[in-house]
C-alpha positions, 0 to 999 in steps of 0.5 A: 396938792394933797386934797387930790390923794384923799381918795388913795389911803396914803399918809400925807407925810409919805406923800410929801416924801415922795414928792420931795424925792421927786422934786430933787431929782427934777431940780437936779436934772434940768441943768443937764438937759440940752435945751437953749435955757429954761426960765428963772433958773427953775431947777432951784425952785425944784430943789427949794420945793423938795426941802419944804416938802422934806420939812413937812414930812418930817415936822413931827420927827423935828418937833421931838428932837427939839423937845 
């Protein structure tokens, strides 16, 4: 995913944090869409992706805190 943005000079960690926020918003808003349903509880997968991306974005900070 980050290979697509190599031409844009943005730090990968900032990009991951931005995608995490977008993923959280999508994950929290999907249950409120008035459709007959959505497949396989996809809202949970978006929220989980947000946590994974936040972990990637804060990897260096978490290492410093653990040391």
